[in-house]
N, C-alpha and C positions, 0 to 999 in steps of 0.2 A: 504493498500499500503507500510505501514512501521510495522516492527518487534520492539518493544520497550523494552530494556532493561533496566537496573538497573538508580537511579536517582544518576546523577551526580553533583547537587547543589540546593540549595532551595533560593527563593527570597522572597520577600513581597507581590507577586500577584501571584505565581506558581513556578512551578519546571523545571528544565532543566533535560532531560532523553536522555541515549545513545538510538539511535536505527540503523536500518539497511533499507535501500530503495530495496523494496524484487526485483524491475525488474533488478536492478545494482547491487545490493549487497554492495551500497557506504555507508560508515559508517557516521553518521549525528548526530548532535545535536537538540533536538527539546525540544522546550522552550512552556511552556504550561501556562497560564495565566487566572485564574477565573474571568468570566465576570464580577460577583457580586462584588468580590474583588476591580477588577479595577472602578468599578462605583461606589461603596460606598466611595471611596477615592479619589474620583475625579481627577482620573489619566489617562481620556481618550487620552487628548491631549499628554501627556508624552509617550502612547503607541502608538499612530499615531506619533509622532517624530520620536522614536525611529525604527519605520517599516521603514520611509521615509530616514534616516540616512542609515540605510543599503541596503536600494536598493538604494541608489547613490553612495555607494561605490562598486557597478557591482560584475563582477565576480573574484573571487580571487584578490583583488587588493594589497595585501601583504600577507606575511607568519603569520604577526604579529595581523590582524584581522581578524574578522568572516565575513562573508557575507549571503546574503538571498537568498535561496535556491526557497523554498516553503512558502507560509502564508496561512490560511485559518483561518475558524471558526465554531463552530458549535453552538448549543443550549447554553452550559455552558462555555467553552473553548475559548479562541483565541489560535492560534498556529504559 
């Protein structure tokens, strides 16, 4: 459902890429975190806390914050 473009940044667990949501054409940033790295650094609680905070911010809380629109995982990655 997404067309992924170039990398926007890299972090400790993965990469943030620019993407387009194919059905609406909306531009988004997708954060991909490698499950093995997250588990290896014992950071599962950190990732869960980040997701919970982004969910609580709701839809467009401010021009200065990001918000969570979608989240999912596959065999190797958290998105």
